[in-house]
C-alpha positions in Angstrom: 126.6 55.9 81.4 128.6 55.5 84.6 129.6 52.0 85.6 128.8 50.7 89.1 132.5 49.8 89.6 134.0 53.0 88.3 135.7 53.5 91.7 138.1 50.8 90.6 139.8 53.6 88.5 140.9 55.2 91.8 143.5 52.4 91.9 144.0 51.5 88.2 147.2 49.5 88.4 146.2 47.3 91.3 142.8 46.5 89.7 144.3 45.9 86.3 146.8 43.5 87.8 144.0 41.8 89.8 141.7 41.4 86.7 142.5 41.3 83.0 146.3 41.8 83.4 146.8 39.4 86.3 149.2 37.4 84.1 151.6 40.3 84.1 151.6 40.9 87.9 154.4 40.6 90.4 152.5 40.4 93.7 154.1 41.4 96.9 151.1 40.8 99.2 149.4 44.1 99.1 151.5 45.9 96.4 151.4 44.7 92.8 153.7 45.7 90.0 153.7 45.0 86.3 156.6 42.8 85.2 159.1 45.6 84.3 159.6 44.2 80.8 156.0 45.3 80.1 155.3 48.4 82.1 157.2 50.0 85.1 153.9 50.7 87.1 152.8 49.6 90.5 149.7 49.9 92.7 149.1 49.6 96.4 146.2 48.0 98.4 147.9 47.7 101.7 150.2 50.7 102.4 152.1 48.8 105.1 153.4 46.4 102.4 154.9 49.1 100.2 158.4 49.6 101.6 159.3 45.9 101.3 157.6 45.6 97.9 159.3 48.7 96.5 162.7 47.6 97.7 162.3 44.2 96.1 161.0 45.6 92.8 163.9 48.1 92.7 166.2 45.1 92.1 164.2 44.5 88.9 163.7 48.1 87.6 166.0 51.1 87.8 163.1 53.6 87.6 159.4 53.0 88.1 156.1 54.5 89.1 153.5 54.0 91.8 150.1 55.3 90.8 147.8 56.7 93.5 148.7 57.9 97.1 152.2 58.9 97.9 154.1 55.8 98.9 156.5 55.2 101.7 159.9 54.2 100.3 163.1 52.8 101.8 166.1 55.1 102.4 167.9 53.4 99.5 165.4 54.9 97.0 164.1 58.4 96.2 161.0 60.0 94.7 162.4 61.7 91.6 159.1 63.5 90.8 155.4 63.6 91.2 153.4 63.7 87.9 150.0 65.1 88.7 147.6 63.8 86.0 144.0 64.2 85.1 142.2 60.9 84.8 139.7 61.3 82.1 136.9 59.0 81.0 134.4 58.9 78.1 130.9 57.4 78.2 129.9 57.4 74.6 131.3 56.5 71.2 133.0 59.3 69.3 131.2 60.6 66.3 134.2 61.7 64.1 135.1 60.9 60.5 138.1 58.8 59.9 139.7 59.8 56.6 143.2 58.4 57.0 144.0 54.7 56.8 144.6 53.2 60.2 146.7 50.0 60.6 146.5 47.6 63.5 150.2 47.2 64.5 151.8 43.8 64.8 155.0 42.4 66.1 156.8 43.4 62.9 156.1 47.1 63.7 157.5 46.8 67.3 160.8 48.6 66.7 159.2 51.5 64.9 156.5 51.7 67.6 158.9 51.8 70.5 161.2 54.3 68.7 158.3 56.7 68.0 157.0 56.6 71.6 160.4 57.0 73.2 161.2 59.9 70.8 158.1 61.8 72.1 157.5 60.4 75.6 160.8 58.8 76.8 160.8 56.6 79.8 157.5 54.8 79.9 157.4 52.4 77.0 159.2 49.1 77.1 159.9 46.6 74.4 157.0 44.4 75.6 154.5 47.2 76.4 152.7 46.6 73.0 151.8 43.1 74.3 149.4 44.7 76.9 146.8 45.7 74.3 146.1 46.6 70.7 148.1 49.5 69.1 147.0 51.4 66.0 149.2 53.5 63.7 149.1 55.8 60.7 151.9 55.4 58.1 153.0 58.1 55.6 155.6 57.1 52.9 156.1 53.8 54.8 157.0 55.6 58.0 155.0 55.2 61.2 154.1 58.8 62.1 151.3 58.5 64.7 150.0 55.9 67.1 147.5 55.2 69.8 147.0 52.1 71.9 145.8 50.3 75.0 147.8 49.9 78.2 146.2 49.0 81.6 143.1 46.8 81.4 140.4 45.7 83.8 137.3 43.7 83.3 135.2 46.8 82.5 137.8 49.5 81.7 140.7 49.9 79.2 143.2 52.7 79.3 144.0 54.6 76.1 147.7 55.3 76.1 150.7 56.3 73.9 148.8 59.0 72.0 151.9 60.0 70.0 152.5 61.9 66.8 155.9 62.4 65.2 156.9 66.1 65.6 157.2 66.4 61.8 153.5 65.3 61.3 151.5 67.2 64.0 148.5 69.3 63.2 147.0 66.9 60.7 144.3 65.4 62.8 146.0 62.0 63.2 145.7 61.8 67.0 142.0 62.7 66.8 141.3 59.9 64.3 143.4 57.3 66.1 141.7 58.1 69.4 138.4 57.8 67.8 139.2 54.4 66.3 140.7 53.1 69.6 137.9 54.4 71.8 135.1 53.1 69.6 136.9 49.7 69.4 137.0 49.5 73.2 133.3 50.4 73.4 132.6 47.6 70.9 134.2 45.2 73.5 131.7 46.4 76.1 134.4 48.2 78.1 134.7 51.9 79.0 137.8 53.8 77.8 139.8 56.1 80.1 143.2 57.8 80.0 145.8 59.8 82.0 147.3 63.1 80.9 149.7 65.4 82.8 147.6 68.3 84.1 149.9 70.8 82.4 149.4 69.4 78.9 146.6 71.9 78.0 146.6 71.1 74.3 146.0 67.4 74.8 143.4 68.0 77.4 141.5 70.3 75.1 141.6 67.7 72.3 140.3 64.9 74.7 137.5 67.2 75.9 136.4 68.0 72.3 136.2 64.2 71.7 134.0 63.7 74.7 136.3 62.9 77.6 135.6 64.4 81.0 137.9 64.7 84.0 137.1 62.1 86.6 139.8 63.1 89.2 143.4 64.0 89.6 145.8 61.1 90.2 149.5 61.1 90.8 152.3 59.0 89.3 155.2 58.9 91.7 158.5 58.3 89.9 160.9 56.3 92.1 164.5 55.4 91.5 167.7 54.4 93.3 169.1 57.0 95.7 172.6 57.5 94.2 
């Protein structure tokens, strides 16, 4: 069932940093960023504040992302790329069997977790990203081979993120089982799960749709870095 405040997902970073994740926020009076040790993402409420905010944040992070409308940036920086994503949401628990043991990851797994994400999806995951939410993994022969976890969080919504399987272990249904576990856990906390996926990632989109996710809208991640 749709939530009355689902429109908050139109500006997910800003609203996460205004609600559940306010403790991770660097607030530039109209533009908010995650502390770059946790997540290099920002969101804008007042577009007139972005140039100053982005310039100040660039002193803290070499490369980062604004989620939402195309931002104005200072001449010292450049937009490296626009990642057009589907923002997908799910309204009911997933009815799928879980046949593989799933482990809730702890601090002792942090190095393995970061290494696996950056092997498959380099550039997004920082050493403190796992502190933003819960992460779950599947181990084979004492090696972490697949993970799924939580990233941005609001009062009523939690983002499912880092859906990653080691290239040597794909095709075994690990992602399906981890997403099922993560999504159903979020629902048990009376929150609605959502995720972002690059619109060209047809395989992943197909999996999410089979599990019950629907596309809510397209949303852009603007990758910004220093203009060298």
